[in-house]
C-alpha positions in Angstrom: 29.4 -22.5 -25.8 29.9 -19.1 -26.5 26.2 -18.3 -27.0 25.8 -19.6 -23.5 27.9 -16.7 -22.1 25.8 -13.6 -23.1 22.5 -15.3 -22.0 24.4 -16.2 -18.5 25.4 -12.8 -18.2 22.0 -11.2 -19.0 20.5 -13.8 -16.7 22.7 -12.6 -13.8 22.1 -8.7 -14.8 18.0 -9.1 -14.4 18.7 -10.9 -11.1 21.0 -8.0 -9.7 17.9 -5.7 -8.5 16.6 -9.1 -6.5 20.1 -9.2 -4.8 19.6 -5.4 -4.3 16.0 -6.1 -2.6 17.3 -8.9 -0.5 20.2 -6.7 0.8 17.9 -3.8 1.5 18.4 -2.0 4.7 16.3 -2.9 7.7 14.5 0.8 7.8 12.5 -0.1 5.1 11.5 -3.4 7.3 9.7 -1.2 9.9 7.5 0.7 7.2 6.2 -2.8 5.7 5.5 -3.9 9.1 3.6 -0.7 10.0 1.8 -1.5 6.8 0.7 -4.7 8.1 -0.5 -3.7 11.2 -2.3 -0.6 9.4 -3.9 -3.0 7.2 -5.1 -5.2 10.0 -6.8 -2.5 11.8 -8.6 -1.2 9.0 -10.0 -4.6 8.6 -10.9 -4.4 12.1 -12.9 -1.0 11.4 -14.8 -1.9 8.3 -16.1 -4.7 10.6 -17.5 -1.9 12.9 -18.9 0.3 10.2 -20.9 -2.7 8.9 -21.9 -3.3 12.4 -23.1 0.3 12.8 -24.8 0.3 9.4 -22.7 2.7 7.6 -21.5 0.1 5.4 -23.7 -2.4 3.4 -22.8 -6.2 2.8 -21.5 -5.5 -1.1 -19.5 -2.3 0.2 -18.1 -4.1 2.9 -17.2 -7.2 0.9 -15.2 -5.2 -1.9 -13.5 -3.2 1.0 -12.5 -6.1 2.7 -11.2 -7.8 -0.3 -8.9 -4.7 -1.4 -7.3 -4.7 1.9 -6.7 -7.9 2.2 -5.2 -7.5 -0.9 -2.8 -5.1 0.4 -2.3 -7.0 3.6 -1.0 -10.3 1.9 1.2 -8.0 0.0 2.6 -6.0 3.0 3.1 -9.3 4.4 4.8 -11.0 2.2 7.3 -8.4 1.7 7.9 -8.4 5.7 8.3 -12.2 5.9 10.9 -11.7 3.0 12.6 -9.1 4.8 13.0 -10.6 8.3 14.8 -13.9 6.7 18.2 -14.1 7.3 20.4 -12.7 4.5 24.5 -13.0 3.7 25.7 -11.0 1.0 28.5 -14.0 1.0 25.4 -16.7 0.1 23.8 -14.3 -2.2 27.1 -14.1 -4.2 26.9 -17.5 -4.7 23.6 -18.4 -5.2 23.0 -15.3 -7.8 25.6 -17.6 -10.5 23.3 -20.9 -9.7 20.1 -19.2 -10.4 21.1 -17.8 -13.5 22.6 -21.1 -14.7 19.3 -23.0 -13.6 17.6 -20.3 -15.7 19.3 -20.8 -18.7 19.5 -24.2 -18.5 15.7 -24.5 -18.3 15.2 -22.2 -21.2 17.3 -24.1 -23.3 15.6 -27.6 -22.3 12.0 -25.9 -22.4 11.8 -22.7 -23.6 10.1 -21.5 -26.7 12.1 -18.7 -28.4 9.5 -18.4 -31.4 6.6 -17.8 -28.8 5.4 -14.2 -29.3 4.4 -12.2 -26.3 1.3 -11.0 -25.2 0.2 -8.6 -27.9 0.4 -4.9 -26.9 -3.0 -4.1 -28.7 -4.8 -6.6 -26.3 -3.3 -4.9 -23.1 -4.0 -1.4 -24.5 -7.3 -2.7 -25.6 -7.9 -3.6 -21.9 -6.8 -0.5 -20.5 -8.7 1.6 -22.7 -11.7 -0.3 -21.9 -10.9 0.4 -18.0 -10.7 4.0 -18.9 -14.4 4.4 -21.0 -15.9 2.3 -17.6 -14.4 5.1 -15.5 -14.8 8.0 -17.6 -18.7 7.0 -17.7 -18.7 6.8 -13.9 -17.6 10.1 -13.9 -19.9 11.6 -16.2 -22.8 10.0 -14.2 -21.5 11.3 -11.2 -21.3 14.9 -12.9 -24.8 14.5 -13.2 -25.8 14.1 -9.6 -26.2 16.1 -6.9 -22.7 16.2 -5.1 -24.0 16.6 -1.7 -26.1 13.5 -2.0 -24.9 9.8 -1.0 -25.1 8.4 -3.9 -22.4 10.7 -5.4 -20.6 10.1 -2.2 -20.5 6.5 -2.8 -20.2 6.7 -6.6 -16.7 9.1 -5.5 -15.7 6.4 -2.9 -15.9 3.5 -5.5 -13.9 5.7 -8.2 -11.6 6.4 -5.6 -11.0 2.9 -5.1 -10.6 1.6 -8.6 -7.9 4.7 -9.3 -5.9 3.2 -6.0 -6.1 -0.4 -7.8 -4.6 1.3 -11.0 -1.9 2.6 -8.9 -3.1 6.5 -10.0 -2.8 7.9 -6.3 -3.5 11.0 -7.5 -6.9 10.7 -9.1 -7.5 8.2 -6.1 -6.9 10.8 -3.4 -8.9 13.7 -5.9 -12.2 11.1 -5.7 -12.0 10.6 -2.2 -11.8 14.1 -1.6 -15.0 14.8 -3.5 -16.6 12.1 -1.3 -15.2 14.0 1.8 -16.9 17.2 0.6 -20.0 15.8 0.4 -20.0 14.0 4.1 -16.7 13.9 6.3 -15.7 10.4 7.6 -12.6 9.9 9.5 -11.7 6.8 7.8 -11.9 7.9 4.2 -9.7 10.8 5.6 -7.4 8.5 7.2 -7.0 6.3 3.6 -6.5 10.1 1.8 -3.5 10.7 4.6 -2.1 7.5 4.3 -1.9 7.6 0.7 -0.4 11.1 1.1 2.6 9.8 3.4 2.8 6.6 1.0 3.6 9.0 -2.2 5.8 11.5 0.0 3.9 14.2 1.1 3.3 14.6 4.6 2.4 17.9 5.0 -0.7 17.2 3.0 -1.5 14.5 4.7 -1.5 16.5 8.1 -4.6 18.3 7.6 -6.6 15.2 7.2 -5.5 13.4 10.1 -6.2 16.6 12.3 -9.9 16.3 11.3 -9.7 12.7 11.7 -8.5 13.1 15.1 -10.8 15.5 16.0 -13.9 13.1 15.4 -11.8 10.6 16.8 -9.1 11.3 19.2 -8.4 7.8 20.2 -8.4 6.1 17.0 -4.8 3.9 17.0 -4.6 4.1 13.3 -5.1 7.9 13.1 -2.5 8.6 16.2 0.1 6.2 14.4 -0.4 8.1 11.2 0.1 11.6 12.8 3.5 10.2 14.5 4.6 9.2 10.9 3.8 12.7 9.3 6.3 14.2 11.9 8.4 11.7 11.4 8.8 12.2 7.9 8.6 15.7 8.0 12.2 15.8 9.9 10.4 16.1 13.5 11.4 12.9 15.4 11.1 14.6 18.6 6.9 15.1 17.7 7.2 11.8 16.5 8.5 10.4 20.1 5.9 12.2 21.7 3.1 11.3 19.9 4.0 7.6 19.9 4.9 7.2 23.3 1.6 8.6 24.2 -0.1 6.1 22.0 2.1 3.2 23.4 1.2 4.2 27.2 -2.5 3.6 26.3 -1.9 0.3 24.1 -2.8 -2.7 25.6 0.0 -5.4 25.9 -1.7 -7.6 23.3 -2.3 -5.1 20.8 -1.3 -6.2 17.2 0.4 -3.1 16.4 2.5 -2.6 19.8 5.3 -4.7 18.8 5.9 -2.0 15.8 5.1 0.8 17.6 8.0 0.0 19.7 10.2 -0.7 17.1 9.2 2.8 15.4 10.2 4.3 18.5 13.5 2.9 18.7 14.5 3.8 15.3 13.8 7.2 15.9 17.0 9.6 16.1 
């Protein structure tokens, strides 16, 4: 019995971050809802890019898979955030979860089973590094203004984003934009800059994207987000109110836009 007490305490400690996430303030939920709507807008834009011939079938399929992955993740988070949450209920449930986990482990656990070997994970990461290094070497040998180089930098940026390396992804996409400006890719760079807390770095990209596509709702929303996160809520309100006035009643992003507006100080 005495050996169970430390196990239960350890389980409770492991569940504390879950409790903090469940009780997270509602401000974070608005951001996730914004992400969901933006990813859906990206899917629509990818379809338009394919229709006009600016994106081949393979590139379109790969890009949709990546956006859908992020859409599903954001939607799952938003659904969890909208569930009614009671601190008292959470306090009651956490010990039960901990006890259930310990019980299942005692019945079915295999403490002698080794964890996944680190050397295998390291080898896989090293292979990924080698593939990306080879891609960089080949890109360095190409004409930086060629479409082949541009597509290569986009693929490299997508790969780095998938690995969670925002700085490398932005650097690769910037090289692609140097070869030929594309408003949607500039919007991706701006979105990633905002996500990593650098709205000032996102602003120039959005300025160029809006100059190319002034009516694009995604760029206009992100421009307002830059203002809001830069401590200029009045500017954000002006931008978002103008966007809301031109947003159809059935537009999928209208609800989140209204909520973001109401959340401004």
